[in-house]
KOLVOLUM-873697 format. One record per residue: residue number from 1; residue in three letters; x, y, z of N, C-alpha, C in turn. Coordinates in steps of 0.1 Angstrom, whole numbers, plus 5000, padded with zeros to 4 digits. Example, Ala and Ser with C-alpha at 12.3 -4.5 7.8 and 13.67 -1.06 7.14 Angstrom:
KOLVOLUM-873697
   k   r  nxx  nyy  nzz caxx cayy cazz  cxx  cyy  czz
   1 Ala 5132 4943 5078 5123 4955 5078 5132 4967 5078
   2 Ser 5128 4978 5071 5137 4989 5071 5129 5000 5079
end
This chain:
KOLVOLUM-873697
   k   r  nxx  nyy  nzz caxx cayy cazz  cxx  cyy  czz
   1 Met 8180 6905 4180 8181 6899 4194 8178 6909 4204
   2 Leu 8170 6906 4214 8166 6916 4224 8178 6918 4234
   3 Arg 8180 6930 4238 8191 6933 4247 8186 6933 4262
   4 Leu 8192 6925 4270 8188 6923 4284 8200 6926 4293
   5 Ala 8198 6934 4303 8208 6936 4314 8204 6928 4326
   6 Leu 8213 6921 4331 8211 6914 4344 8220 6920 4355
   7 Val 8213 6925 4365 8220 6932 4376 8218 6923 4388
   8 His 8229 6918 4393 8229 6909 4404 8234 6916 4417
   9 Thr 8227 6914 4428 8231 6921 4440 8232 6912 4452
  10 Gly 8231 6899 4450 8232 6889 4461 8219 6883 4465
  11 Gly 8217 6880 4478 8205 6874 4483 8205 6859 4481
  12 Thr 8194 6853 4485 8194 6838 4485 8196 6832 4471
  13 Ile 8192 6839 4460 8193 6834 4447 8208 6832 4443
  14 Ala 8217 6840 4450 8231 6839 4448 8238 6831 4460
  15 Ser 8230 6824 4468 8236 6818 4480 8237 6803 4479
  16 Arg 8246 6798 4487 8248 6783 4489 8255 6781 4502
  17 Pro 8254 6769 4508 8261 6767 4520 8276 6767 4519
  18 Asp 8283 6773 4529 8298 6772 4529 8302 6759 4536
  19 Ala 8315 6757 4539 8320 6745 4545 8313 6742 4558
  20 Ser 8309 6752 4565 8303 6750 4578 8288 6748 4578
  21 Gly 8282 6749 4565 8268 6747 4564 8260 6760 4564
  22 Ala 8267 6771 4567 8260 6784 4568 8257 6789 4554
  23 Val 8245 6794 4551 8241 6798 4538 8245 6813 4536
  24 Lys 8253 6816 4526 8257 6830 4523 8257 6833 4508
  25 Pro 8255 6846 4504 8257 6849 4490 8271 6847 4486
  26 Gln 8273 6839 4476 8287 6836 4471 8287 6832 4456
  27 Ala 8276 6830 4450 8276 6826 4435 8280 6838 4427
  28 Thr 8287 6836 4417 8291 6847 4408 8280 6850 4398
  29 Pro 8280 6862 4392 8270 6864 4381 8271 6854 4370
  30 Gln 8283 6850 4367 8284 6840 4356 8277 6827 4360
  31 Glu 8279 6822 4372 8272 6810 4377 8257 6811 4376
  32 Leu 8252 6823 4380 8237 6825 4379 8233 6824 4364
  33 Thr 8240 6831 4356 8237 6831 4341 8237 6817 4335
  34 Glu 8248 6809 4339 8249 6796 4334 8238 6786 4339
  35 Ser 8232 6790 4350 8221 6781 4355 8209 6782 4346
  36 Leu 8208 6791 4337 8197 6793 4328 8201 6794 4314
  37 Pro 8203 6783 4307 8208 6784 4293 8199 6792 4284
  38 Gln 8186 6793 4287 8176 6800 4279 8180 6815 4277
  39 Leu 8188 6820 4286 8192 6834 4285 8201 6837 4273
  40 Glu 8205 6826 4266 8213 6828 4254 8205 6834 4243
  41 Arg 8192 6834 4244 8183 6840 4234 8185 6856 4234
  42 Phe 8191 6861 4245 8192 6875 4246 8206 6880 4244
  43 Glu 8208 6892 4240 8221 6898 4240 8223 6904 4254
  44 Leu 8232 6897 4262 8233 6900 4276 8244 6909 4280
  45 Thr 8241 6917 4290 8252 6924 4297 8249 6921 4312
  46 Val 8260 6918 4319 8259 6913 4333 8266 6923 4342
  47 His 8260 6927 4353 8265 6937 4362 8263 6932 4377
  48 Gln 8273 6936 4385 8272 6932 4399 8277 6944 4408
  49 Pro 8268 6954 4411 8273 6965 4418 8277 6962 4433
  50 Phe 8271 6951 4438 8275 6946 4452 8269 6932 4453
  51 Gln 8274 6925 4463 8270 6912 4466 8267 6911 4481
  52 Leu 8254 6912 4484 8250 6914 4498 8237 6905 4501
  53 Pro 8236 6900 4513 8223 6896 4518 8214 6908 4519
  54 Ser 8201 6906 4517 8193 6918 4516 8191 6926 4529
  55 Pro 8193 6919 4541 8192 6928 4553 8204 6938 4554
  56 His 8214 6936 4546 8225 6946 4546 8223 6957 4536
  57 Val 8212 6957 4528 8210 6967 4518 8204 6979 4525
  58 Thr 8209 6991 4522 8205 7004 4527 8198 7012 4516
  59 Pro 8192 7023 4520 8187 7032 4510 8198 7038 4501
  60 Gln 8210 7039 4506 8221 7043 4498 8224 7033 4487
  61 His 8223 7020 4490 8225 7010 4480 8214 7011 4469
  62 Met 8201 7014 4474 8190 7015 4465 8192 7027 4455
  63 His 8198 7037 4460 8201 7049 4452 8211 7046 4442
  64 Arg 8221 7038 4445 8231 7034 4436 8225 7026 4425
  65 Leu 8216 7017 4428 8209 7009 4418 8200 7018 4409
  66 Arg 8194 7028 4415 8186 7037 4406 8195 7043 4396
  67 Asp 8207 7048 4400 8216 7054 4390 8221 7044 4380
  68 Leu 8224 7032 4384 8228 7021 4374 8217 7018 4364
  69 Leu 8205 7017 4369 8194 7013 4360 8191 7024 4350
  70 Glu 8192 7037 4354 8190 7048 4344 8202 7048 4334
  71 Glu 8214 7044 4338 8225 7043 4329 8223 7032 4319
  72 Leu 8217 7021 4323 8215 7009 4315 8203 7010 4306
  73 Ala 8193 7017 4310 8180 7017 4303 8181 7021 4289
  74 Pro 8188 7031 4285 8187 7035 4270 8194 7025 4261
  75 Arg 8202 7016 4266 8209 7007 4258 8203 6992 4258
  76 His 8192 6991 4265 8187 6977 4267 8172 6977 4265
  77 Asp 8166 6965 4262 8152 6964 4260 8145 6959 4273
  78 Gly 8153 6955 4283 8148 6951 4296 8159 6950 4306
  79 Ile 8156 6951 4319 8166 6950 4329 8160 6940 4340
  80 Val 8167 6930 4344 8164 6922 4355 8173 6925 4367
  81 Leu 8167 6927 4379 8175 6929 4391 8172 6918 4400
  82 Thr 8183 6910 4404 8181 6899 4414 8185 6905 4427
  83 His 8178 6901 4438 8178 6907 4451 8174 6897 4461
  84 Gly 8179 6898 4473 8174 6891 4484 8160 6895 4487
  85 Thr 8152 6885 4492 8138 6888 4494 8134 6896 4506
  86 Asp 8143 6896 4516 8139 6903 4529 8135 6918 4527
  87 Thr 8143 6924 4519 8141 6939 4516 8138 6942 4502
  88 Leu 8135 6931 4494 8132 6933 4479 8121 6944 4477
  89 Glu 8110 6943 4485 8099 6952 4483 8103 6966 4485
  90 Glu 8113 6969 4495 8117 6982 4497 8126 6988 4486
  91 Thr 8135 6979 4481 8142 6984 4469 8133 6986 4457
  92 Ala 8124 6977 4455 8114 6979 4444 8107 6993 4445
  93 Phe 8103 6996 4458 8095 7008 4460 8104 7021 4458
  94 Tyr 8116 7020 4463 8125 7031 4461 8127 7034 4446
  95 Leu 8129 7023 4438 8130 7025 4424 8117 7030 4418
  96 His 8106 7025 4423 8093 7030 4418 8093 7045 4420
  97 Leu 8098 7050 4431 8097 7065 4434 8107 7073 4425
  98 Thr 8118 7066 4421 8130 7074 4416 8135 7070 4402
  99 Tyr 8131 7058 4397 8136 7054 4384 8128 7061 4373
 100 Arg 8135 7068 4364 8129 7077 4354 8129 7071 4340
 101 Gly 8134 7059 4338 8135 7052 4325 8122 7046 4321
 102 Glu 8120 7044 4308 8108 7037 4303 8111 7022 4301
 103 Thr 8124 7018 4300 8127 7004 4299 8121 6995 4310
 104 Gly 8116 6984 4307 8110 6975 4317 8121 6970 4327
 105 Val 8117 6970 4339 8126 6965 4350 8118 6955 4358
 106 Ala 8124 6943 4360 8118 6933 4368 8127 6928 4379
 107 Leu 8122 6929 4391 8130 6924 4403 8126 6910 4407
 108 Thr 8135 6902 4410 8132 6888 4414 8143 6883 4423
 109 Gly 8141 6871 4428 8151 6864 4437 8146 6850 4438
 110 Ser 8150 6844 4450 8145 6831 4453 8143 6829 4468
 111 Met 8135 6820 4471 8133 6817 4485 8142 6805 4490
 112 Arg 8147 6798 4480 8156 6786 4484 8169 6788 4476
 113 His 8180 6782 4483 8193 6784 4477 8196 6774 4466
 114 Ala 8207 6776 4459 8210 6768 4447 8212 6753 4450
 115 Leu 8216 6749 4462 8218 6735 4464 8206 6727 4469
 116 Glu 8195 6734 4471 8183 6728 4475 8176 6722 4462
 117 Pro 8170 6710 4464 8164 6704 4452 8153 6712 4446
 118 Ser 8147 6720 4454 8135 6728 4449 8139 6743 4447
 119 Trp 8152 6745 4443 8156 6759 4440 8147 6766 4430
 120 Asp 8142 6777 4434 8133 6784 4426 8139 6796 4418
 121 Gly 8153 6797 4419 8160 6808 4413 8158 6808 4397
 122 Pro 8162 6797 4391 8162 6798 4376 8148 6801 4370
 123 Gly 8137 6795 4376 8124 6798 4371 8120 6812 4373
 124 Asn 8123 6818 4384 8120 6832 4387 8128 6841 4378
 125 Leu 8141 6838 4376 8150 6846 4367 8145 6846 4353
 126 Trp 8140 6834 4348 8135 6833 4334 8122 6841 4333
 127 Ser 8113 6840 4342 8101 6848 4342 8104 6862 4342
 128 Ala 8113 6867 4350 8116 6881 4351 8122 6886 4338
 129 Ala 8130 6878 4332 8137 6882 4319 8126 6885 4309
 130 Gln 8116 6876 4308 8106 6877 4298 8097 6889 4301
 131 Val 8094 6891 4313 8086 6903 4317 8093 6916 4314
 132 Ala 8106 6916 4317 8114 6929 4315 8115 6933 4301
 133 Val 8116 6924 4291 8118 6928 4277 8104 6929 4270
 134 His 8093 6925 4276 8081 6925 4269 8076 6940 4267
 135 Pro 8071 6943 4255 8067 6957 4252 8057 6962 4261
 136 Ala 8048 6953 4266 8037 6958 4275 8043 6962 4289
 137 Ser 8055 6959 4292 8061 6963 4305 8067 6977 4304
 138 Arg 8069 6982 4293 8075 6996 4292 8067 7006 4298
 139 Gly 8073 7015 4306 8066 7026 4312 8058 7022 4325
 140 Arg 8059 7009 4329 8051 7005 4341 8059 7008 4354
 141 Gly 8072 7012 4352 8080 7013 4364 8085 6999 4368
 142 Pro 8093 6998 4379 8098 6985 4384 8087 6976 4388
 143 Leu 8088 6963 4384 8078 6953 4388 8085 6942 4396
 144 Val 8078 6934 4403 8083 6923 4411 8077 6910 4405
 145 Val 8086 6901 4402 8081 6888 4395 8085 6876 4403
 146 Phe 8076 6869 4408 8078 6857 4417 8068 6846 4414
 147 Gly 8073 6834 4411 8064 6823 4408 8054 6825 4397
 148 Gly 8058 6834 4387 8049 6837 4376 8040 6849 4378
 149 Asp 8038 6853 4391 8030 6865 4393 8038 6877 4392
 150 Ile 8031 6888 4387 8037 6901 4384 8031 6911 4394
 151 Phe 8039 6918 4402 8033 6927 4412 8038 6941 4409
 152 Asp 8029 6951 4412 8033 6965 4412 8041 6968 4424
 153 Ala 8052 6975 4422 8061 6978 4433 8055 6987 4444
 154 Arg 8044 6994 4440 8037 7002 4451 8031 6994 4461
 155 Thr 8025 6982 4458 8017 6974 4467 8023 6961 4471
 156 Val 8033 6956 4465 8038 6943 4468 8045 6942 4481
 157 Thr 8043 6931 4488 8050 6929 4501 8053 6914 4503
 158 Lys 8062 6911 4511 8065 6898 4515 8056 6893 4525
 159 Thr 8048 6882 4522 8037 6878 4531 8040 6865 4539
 160 His 8051 6859 4536 8055 6846 4543 8070 6846 4544
 161 Ser 8075 6841 4555 8090 6841 4557 8097 6829 4549
 162 Thr 8090 6819 4545 8097 6807 4539 8090 6802 4526
 163 Ala 8077 6804 4524 8070 6798 4513 8075 6803 4500
 164 Leu 8074 6794 4490 8079 6798 4476 8070 6809 4471
 165 Asp 8057 6809 4474 8048 6820 4469 8047 6831 4480
 166 Ser 8059 6836 4484 8059 6845 4496 8056 6859 4493
 167 Phe 8053 6863 4480 8050 6877 4477 8036 6878 4473
 168 Gly 8030 6889 4479 8016 6892 4476 8014 6907 4478
 169 Gly 8002 6910 4484 7999 6924 4487 7986 6928 4480
 170 Tyr 7978 6935 4488 7965 6939 4483 7967 6949 4471
 171 Pro 7959 6948 4460 7948 6939 4458 7953 6926 4450
 172 Gly 7966 6923 4450 7971 6911 4443 7979 6915 4431
 173 Pro 7983 6904 4423 7991 6906 4412 7984 6914 4401
 174 Ile 7992 6922 4393 7987 6929 4382 7989 6922 4369
 175 Gly 7995 6910 4369 7998 6903 4357 8003 6889 4360
 176 Arg 8005 6881 4349 8009 6867 4351 8018 6863 4338
 177 Ile 8029 6856 4341 8037 6851 4331 8038 6836 4332
 178 Asp 8034 6829 4322 8033 6814 4322 8041 6808 4310
 179 Ala 8046 6796 4312 8053 6790 4301 8044 6788 4289
 180 Gly 8049 6791 4277 8041 6790 4265 8049 6781 4255
 181 Ala 8045 6781 4243 8051 6773 4233 8066 6776 4231
 182 Met 8074 6765 4229 8088 6767 4227 8095 6774 4239
 183 Gly 8089 6773 4251 8095 6779 4262 8094 6794 4264
 184 Arg 8086 6800 4255 8085 6814 4255 8072 6817 4264
 185 Gly 8073 6827 4272 8062 6830 4282 8050 6836 4275
 186 Glu 8039 6833 4281 8026 6839 4278 8023 6849 4289
 187 Leu 8024 6862 4285 8023 6873 4295 8010 6880 4293
 188 His 8003 6882 4305 7990 6889 4304 7990 6899 4316
 189 Tyr 7987 6911 4313 7985 6921 4324 7970 6923 4326
 190 Phe 7966 6924 4339 7952 6925 4342 7948 6940 4345
 191 Ala 7958 6949 4344 7955 6963 4347 7964 6972 4338
 192 Arg 7959 6983 4335 7967 6993 4327 7977 6999 4336
 193 Pro 7988 7004 4330 7998 7011 4338 7993 7024 4344
 194 Glu 7996 7027 4356 7992 7039 4362 8002 7050 4359
 195 Ala 7998 7063 4360 8007 7074 4358 8017 7074 4368
 196 Arg 8030 7078 4364 8041 7079 4374 8048 7092 4371
 197 Arg 8052 7099 4382 8060 7110 4381 8072 7109 4390
 198 Pro 8082 7102 4386 8093 7098 4395 8100 7111 4400
 199 Phe 8105 7110 4412 8113 7120 4418 8128 7119 4414
 200 Ala 8136 7129 4416 8150 7129 4413 8158 7133 4425
 201 Pro 8158 7126 4436 8166 7130 4448 8181 7129 4445
 202 Pro 8189 7138 4451 8203 7137 4448 8210 7126 4456
 203 His 8204 7121 4466 8210 7111 4474 8199 7105 4483
 204 Ala 8202 7095 4491 8193 7089 4501 8198 7089 4515
 205 Glu 8204 7100 4519 8210 7101 4532 8202 7104 4544
 206 Pro 8190 7111 4542 8182 7114 4554 8179 7102 4563
 207 Lys 8180 7103 4576 8178 7093 4585 8163 7093 4590
 208 Val 8156 7082 4587 8142 7081 4591 8140 7068 4599
 209 Glu 8134 7069 4610 8132 7057 4619 8117 7053 4619
 210 Ile 8115 7041 4622 8101 7036 4623 8098 7031 4638
 211 Leu 8087 7035 4643 8083 7030 4656 8070 7022 4654
 212 Tyr 8068 7012 4662 8056 7003 4660 8047 7004 4672
 213 Ala 8034 7007 4669 8025 7009 4680 8019 6995 4684
 214 Tyr 8015 6995 4697 8008 6982 4702 7999 6987 4713
 215 Ala 7990 6978 4718 7981 6981 4728 7989 6986 4741
 216 Gly 7986 6998 4745 7993 7004 4757 8005 7012 4753
 217 Trp 8009 7013 4741 8021 7021 4737 8017 7036 4739
 218 Arg 8025 7043 4746 8022 7057 4749 8032 7066 4743
 219 Gly 8039 7062 4733 8049 7070 4727 8063 7068 4732
 220 Glu 8066 7057 4739 8079 7054 4744 8089 7054 4732
 221 Gly 8100 7062 4734 8110 7062 4723 8108 7073 4713
 222 Leu 8096 7079 4713 8093 7088 4702 8101 7101 4703
 223 Asn 8103 7106 4716 8111 7118 4717 8125 7116 4713
 224 Glu 8130 7104 4717 8144 7101 4714 8146 7100 4699
 225 Ala 8136 7093 4692 8137 7092 4678 8136 7105 4670
 226 Thr 8127 7114 4674 8126 7127 4668 8139 7136 4670
 227 Ala 8146 7133 4681 8158 7141 4684 8170 7136 4676
 228 Arg 8170 7124 4672 8182 7119 4665 8180 7117 4650
 229 Ala 8167 7117 4645 8164 7114 4631 8159 7126 4624
 230 Asp 8159 7125 4611 8154 7136 4603 8139 7135 4601
 231 Gly 8133 7123 4604 8119 7121 4603 8116 7107 4610
 232 Val 8103 7106 4613 8099 7093 4620 8086 7089 4614
 233 Val 8084 7076 4612 8072 7069 4608 8067 7061 4619
 234 Ile 8054 7062 4622 8048 7053 4632 8038 7044 4626
 235 Ala 8041 7031 4628 8031 7021 4623 8020 7020 4634
 236 Ala 8009 7028 4631 7999 7030 4641 7988 7019 4640
 237 Leu 7978 7020 4648 7967 7010 4649 7956 7014 4639
 238 Gly 7950 7003 4634 7939 7005 4625 7941 7015 4614
 239 Thr 7932 7025 4613 7932 7035 4603 7942 7047 4606
 240 Gly 7950 7045 4617 7960 7055 4620 7957 7061 4634
 241 Asn 7955 7053 4644 7951 7058 4657 7962 7054 4668
 242 Leu 7963 7062 4678 7973 7059 4689 7967 7063 4703
 243 His 7974 7060 4713 7971 7064 4727 7971 7079 4728
 244 Pro 7963 7085 4736 7962 7100 4736 7975 7106 4741
 245 Asp 7984 7099 4749 7996 7104 4753 8006 7108 4742
 246 Thr 8003 7102 4730 8012 7105 4719 8010 7119 4712
 247 Val 7998 7124 4714 7994 7136 4707 8004 7148 4711
 248 Pro 8006 7151 4723 8016 7162 4726 8030 7159 4721
 249 Leu 8034 7147 4721 8047 7143 4716 8048 7146 4701
 250 Ile 8038 7143 4694 8038 7146 4679 8038 7161 4677
 251 Ala 8030 7168 4685 8029 7182 4683 8042 7189 4686
 252 Ala 8050 7183 4695 8063 7190 4698 8074 7185 4690
 253 Ser 8072 7176 4680 8083 7170 4673 8089 7181 4664
 254 Pro 8103 7181 4664 8110 7191 4655 8111 7185 4641
 255 Val 8107 7173 4638 8109 7167 4625 8095 7161 4621
 256 Pro 8093 7158 4608 8080 7152 4603 8078 7139 4610
 257 Val 8065 7137 4614 8061 7124 4619 8050 7119 4610
 258 Val 8052 7108 4603 8042 7102 4594 8035 7090 4601
 259 Ile 8022 7090 4599 8014 7079 4605 8010 7070 4594
 260 Ala 8015 7057 4595 8010 7046 4587 8002 7037 4595
 261 Thr 7998 7026 4589 7990 7016 4596 7998 7003 4598
 262 Arg 7997 6996 4609 8004 6984 4611 7996 6972 4604
 263 Thr 7984 6974 4599 7976 6964 4593 7982 6960 4580
 264 His 7978 6948 4575 7983 6943 4562 7980 6952 4550
 265 Ala 7968 6958 4550 7964 6966 4539 7954 6976 4543
 266 Gly 7952 6986 4535 7942 6996 4538 7949 7010 4540
 267 Pro 7941 7020 4540 7946 7034 4541 7946 7039 4555
 268 Val 7953 7050 4557 7952 7058 4570 7941 7068 4567
 269 Leu 7931 7068 4576 7919 7077 4574 7917 7084 4588
 270 Pro 7919 7097 4588 7918 7105 4600 7903 7107 4603
 271 Val 7896 7097 4607 7881 7099 4609 7878 7099 4624
 272 Tyr 7886 7094 4633 7883 7094 4647 7888 7107 4654
 273 Gly 7878 7113 4661 7882 7126 4667 7885 7125 4682
 274 Tyr 7885 7113 4688 7888 7112 4702 7903 7114 4704
 275 Pro 7908 7118 4716 7922 7120 4718 7931 7108 4714
 276 Gly 7940 7110 4704 7948 7099 4699 7942 7093 4686
 277 Gly 7929 7097 4683 7923 7092 4671 7930 7099 4659
 278 Gly 7929 7094 4647 7936 7099 4636 7934 7114 4633
 279 Ala 7922 7119 4635 7919 7133 4633 7928 7142 4643
 280 Ser 7929 7137 4655 7936 7145 4665 7951 7145 4662
 281 Leu 7956 7133 4656 7970 7132 4653 7974 7142 4641
 282 Ile 7965 7142 4631 7967 7151 4620 7967 7166 4625
 283 Glu 7957 7169 4633 7956 7182 4639 7969 7186 4647
 284 Ala 7976 7176 4653 7988 7178 4660 8000 7180 4651
 285 Gly 7998 7177 4638 8009 7179 4628 8014 7167 4621
 286 Ala 8008 7155 4624 8012 7143 4618 8008 7142 4603
 287 Val 8015 7135 4596 8013 7133 4581 8007 7119 4579
 288 Pro 7995 7118 4573 7990 7105 4570 7996 7099 4558
 289 Ala 7999 7085 4559 8007 7078 4549 7999 7072 4538
 290 Ser 7986 7076 4536 7978 7070 4526 7978 7055 4527
 291 Phe 7980 7048 4515 7979 7033 4515 7993 7027 4518
 292 Met 8003 7034 4520 8017 7029 4522 8018 7023 4536
 293 Asn 8025 7011 4536 8029 7006 4549 8041 7014 4555
 294 Ala 8045 7011 4567 8055 7020 4574 8068 7020 4566
 295 His 8073 7008 4562 8086 7008 4556 8086 7015 4542
 296 Lys 8075 7015 4535 8074 7022 4522 8072 7037 4525
 297 Ala 8064 7040 4535 8063 7055 4538 8077 7060 4542
 298 Arg 8085 7052 4549 8098 7057 4553 8106 7061 4540
 299 Leu 8105 7053 4530 8113 7055 4518 8108 7068 4511
 300 Leu 8095 7070 4510 8090 7082 4504 8095 7094 4513
 301 Leu 8095 7093 4526 8099 7104 4534 8114 7107 4532
 302 Ile 8122 7097 4531 8136 7099 4528 8138 7106 4515
 303 Val 8131 7103 4504 8132 7109 4491 8128 7124 4493
 304 Leu 8117 7127 4500 8112 7141 4501 8122 7149 4509
 305 Leu 8127 7144 4520 8137 7151 4528 8150 7154 4520
 306 Ala 8154 7144 4512 8166 7146 4504 8164 7157 4493
 307 Leu 8151 7159 4489 8148 7170 4480 8146 7183 4487
 308 Gly 8146 7183 4500 8145 7196 4507 8131 7200 4509
 309 Tyr 8121 7191 4508 8107 7195 4510 8104 7199 4524
 310 Asp 8096 7210 4526 8092 7214 4539 8080 7206 4544
 311 His 8076 7209 4556 8065 7201 4562 8052 7201 4553
 312 Lys 8049 7213 4548 8036 7214 4540 8038 7205 4527
 313 Ala 8049 7206 4521 8051 7199 4508 8051 7184 4511
 314 Ile 8057 7180 4522 8057 7166 4526 8043 7161 4528
 315 His 8035 7169 4536 8021 7165 4539 8013 7164 4526
 316 Asp 8014 7174 4517 8006 7174 4505 8010 7163 4496
 317 Thr 8023 7159 4495 8027 7148 4486 8021 7135 4492
 318 Phe 8022 7132 4505 8017 7120 4511 8002 7119 4509
 319 Val 7995 7131 4511 7980 7131 4509 7976 7127 4495
 320 Arg 7983 7131 4485 7980 7129 4471 7985 7116 4466
 321 Tyr 7993 7108 4474 7998 7095 4469 7986 7086 4468
 322 Pro 7986 7077 4457 7996 7076 4446 7992 7085 4434
 323 Asp 7985 7095 4435 7980 7103 4424 7988 7116 4421
 324 Trp 8001 7116 4426 8008 7129 4424 8011 7131 4410
 325 Gly 8011 7120 4402 8014 7122 4387 8002 7125 4379
 326 Asn 7990 7126 4385 7978 7128 4378 7972 7142 4379
 327 Asp 7981 7151 4383 7976 7165 4384 7972 7171 4371
end
């Protein structure tokens, strides 16, 4: 019998309305497990490190989950982590950066709560369980499983606030799990696993803020952010461009400033040499975020700061992402 660990952290999949009608996480791990009798096929262990809506989840919670997964991995054939959808992609990416186990890990949740007639929790949980224990999932790092689609934690993002198929991300899913004979899933991966070299940060305490650029933004709030934080990420325009007034602010920053793009997909490319263009920002000391969006770039910067990386090491790691494991 395959050994499966279920790690429940809250979110909509564990939510239902209270007496006032307000939806809150309150289902117990036992209730979630009982909602899916098919889980009796596994030798289960059930864990609940915390019970939170995902907007309450911090990098410190993510670090606790990393420690728990590495403790569970040697004793299990797969691990499922249920999580609220609002920050699920961030937890998945932090685990992608830091989880060192080979055991398959699948993150999932639901867009609708348990008392809605279209509750998607049990189906997602069952798909995630089958993905987590599948031999082809070993060594791939944490995966996100929603509606049968399997996503790489590097690229997955929440693309819709309410739809059942709310997870996507360029270039799309890397696999698919569908119902097969006798209720067992038919799993197919469309891509080979990429090399990973996880980091081992001692904690996730560094404070990193995100600022969002818009037409006419001249760096308002940037000086204040660099004064109170250990690092700053700017969700910049296009391939990583800003108003020229931001260049001296970045050059004077006492902490690393990472330039991501506010667009849905694509890299930061320092090709424009006009004042405020990407090339001038890099010349001023900014760090390009490669293909990462701002909130994922923030998590990598937190990890690197926790490891004590200096500016050059931070720059070099971001520039080589996601190929730092292919040296």
